[in-house]
C-alpha positions as CSV (number, residue, x, y, z in Angstrom):
1,M,0.3,0.1,0.2
2,H,1.5,3.1,-0.8
3,P,0.8,6.3,0.7
4,T,-1.4,9.1,0.1
5,P,0.6,12.2,-1.1
6,E,-0.1,15.8,-0.4
7,P,-0.3,18.6,-1.6
8,K,0.9,20.7,1.3
9,S,3.7,18.1,3.2
10,T,6.0,18.6,0.2
11,G,7.1,22.3,2.0
12,L,8.0,20.7,4.7
13,D,11.1,20.4,6.7
14,P,12.6,16.2,7.7
15,A,11.9,16.5,11.0
16,S,8.5,18.1,10.5
17,Q,8.1,15.5,8.3
18,A,8.4,12.5,10.9
19,C,7.0,14.0,13.4
20,L,3.8,14.0,11.1
21,L,4.7,10.4,10.5
22,R,4.9,9.4,13.8
23,T,1.6,11.1,15.0
24,R,-0.5,9.8,12.3
25,S,0.6,6.4,13.2
26,A,-0.2,6.6,17.2
27,V,-3.1,8.2,16.6
28,L,-4.0,5.2,13.6
29,N,-2.6,2.3,15.9
30,V,-5.6,3.8,19.0
31,L,-8.1,3.6,15.9
32,V,-6.9,-0.2,15.1
33,A,-7.7,-0.8,19.2
34,V,-11.1,1.4,19.2
35,G,-12.0,-0.8,16.3
36,L,-10.7,-4.2,18.1
37,T,-12.7,-2.8,21.3
38,I,-16.2,-2.9,18.6
39,A,-15.8,-5.8,17.8
40,V,-15.2,-7.8,21.5
41,S,-18.2,-5.8,22.3
42,G,-20.3,-6.8,19.3
43,W,-19.1,-10.3,20.0
44,L,-19.8,-10.3,23.8
45,L,-23.4,-8.3,23.0
46,R,-24.2,-11.0,20.7
47,G,-26.0,-13.3,22.5
48,P,-29.1,-13.3,24.2
49,P,-29.1,-10.4,26.7
50,L,-28.2,-11.2,30.4
51,E,-30.7,-10.5,33.3
52,L,-29.1,-7.8,34.9
53,A,-29.5,-5.6,31.6
54,W,-32.6,-5.3,32.2
55,Q,-32.9,-5.2,36.0
56,T,-31.2,-1.8,36.1
57,G,-32.6,1.4,35.6
58,R,-32.4,4.8,33.9
59,D,-29.8,6.0,35.6
60,V,-27.1,3.5,34.7
61,H,-28.9,5.0,30.6
62,Q,-28.1,8.1,31.3
63,A,-24.2,8.5,33.1
64,L,-23.3,6.0,30.6
65,T,-24.7,8.7,28.2
66,F,-23.8,11.4,29.8
67,G,-19.7,9.7,30.2
68,W,-19.6,9.3,26.2
69,L,-21.3,13.0,25.8
70,G,-18.5,14.2,28.3
71,L,-15.5,12.1,26.7
72,G,-16.7,13.2,23.1
73,V,-16.3,17.0,24.0
74,L,-13.6,16.6,26.0
75,S,-11.6,15.0,22.7
76,F,-13.3,18.1,20.6
77,L,-11.7,20.2,23.5
78,L,-8.0,19.0,24.1
79,R,-7.2,18.8,20.3
80,R,-8.5,22.3,19.7
81,I,-6.7,23.3,22.6
82,M,-3.9,21.7,22.3
83,G,-2.8,21.9,18.5
84,R,-3.6,25.9,18.8
85,R,-0.3,27.7,16.3
86,T,0.3,29.2,19.1
87,A,0.9,26.0,21.4
88,L,3.2,25.1,18.6
89,S,5.4,28.2,17.9
90,D,8.3,26.6,20.2
91,P,10.8,24.4,18.2
92,L,11.8,23.2,21.2
93,R,8.7,21.5,22.3
94,R,6.7,21.7,18.9
95,E,7.4,18.3,18.3
96,S,5.7,16.5,21.8
97,R,3.1,19.0,21.7
98,F,1.8,18.0,18.1
99,F,1.7,15.0,18.8
100,W,0.0,15.0,22.1
101,S,-2.2,17.2,20.4
102,H,-3.2,14.5,18.2
103,V,-2.9,10.9,20.4
104,L,-4.3,12.8,23.7
105,P,-7.9,13.5,22.0
106,A,-7.7,10.7,20.0
107,L,-6.9,8.6,23.3
108,T,-9.4,10.2,25.0
109,A,-12.7,9.2,22.3
110,A,-11.3,5.8,22.7
111,L,-12.3,5.8,26.3
112,I,-16.1,5.7,24.5
113,A,-15.6,1.8,23.2
114,P,-15.5,0.6,26.4
115,L,-18.8,2.4,27.6
116,G,-20.3,1.1,25.1
117,L,-19.5,-2.5,25.9
118,L,-20.8,-1.4,29.1
119,H,-24.0,0.5,28.4
120,G,-24.7,-2.8,26.9
121,L,-24.3,-5.0,29.2
122,L,-26.4,-3.0,31.9
123,S,-28.1,-1.2,30.2
124,D,-29.8,-1.6,26.9
125,P,-27.4,-3.9,24.4
126,R,-29.5,-3.5,20.9
127,L,-28.0,-2.1,18.8
128,E,-29.2,1.4,18.1
129,A,-28.4,1.7,21.7
130,I,-25.4,1.0,21.3
131,I,-24.1,2.5,18.2
132,P,-23.4,6.0,19.2
133,F,-20.7,4.9,21.5
134,W,-19.2,2.9,18.4
135,V,-19.4,6.2,15.9
136,V,-18.6,8.6,18.4
137,P,-15.2,7.3,19.2
138,M,-13.8,6.6,15.7
139,A,-15.2,9.7,14.4
140,L,-13.0,12.1,16.6
141,G,-9.8,9.3,15.9
142,V,-10.1,10.3,12.4
143,L,-10.9,14.3,13.3
144,A,-7.3,13.9,15.3
145,L,-5.9,12.2,12.0
146,P,-2.6,15.2,11.5
147,R,-2.6,17.2,8.7
148,A,0.9,18.1,7.0
149,S,-0.9,21.8,6.7
150,E,-0.9,22.3,10.8
151,L,3.5,21.9,10.8
152,D,3.4,24.1,7.3
153,G,4.6,27.5,7.9
154,F,6.0,28.1,10.9
155,D,9.0,30.6,11.3
156,R,11.8,27.5,12.1
157,P,11.8,24.5,12.2
158,I,11.1,21.5,14.9
159,S,14.3,20.9,16.8
160,G,15.1,18.8,20.1
161,A,16.4,15.8,20.6
162,G,13.9,13.6,18.8
163,A,14.0,16.3,15.8
164,S,17.0,14.4,14.8
165,D,15.5,10.5,14.5
166,P,14.2,9.0,11.7
């Protein structure tokens, strides 16, 4: 499989290009873990519902729903706040900040998928009740994928300990 070329990635210095690829790889690893969590959840919930699911009250449903909403908002805010250009302006810290401004929101969103399994086991095992717990972390993970344009246009290139790594 060949990497998809980006028209704006040609202007990046080698250190920025390496940082971009490393960050993309980490976010994709988080997305794979979310996919595996979804697959395992689907497999575990495919059988007959547990009696426990029908004995718990509406409070469990509401708590888990607010949990995925809160984690989704937190993931979005982390991505927006940590990925600001002003936060990435220091070339000595840019690599680390760029990496974590994408990976941390993806990891936060990934926590939603296990909540879907809990929701299925404790509250409502129907597919239409669990779908938001599966779609939201995948969508937020895809949004966390870095773009070359985010590292383009800085006055000075990335510098620091990890900048020379291939």
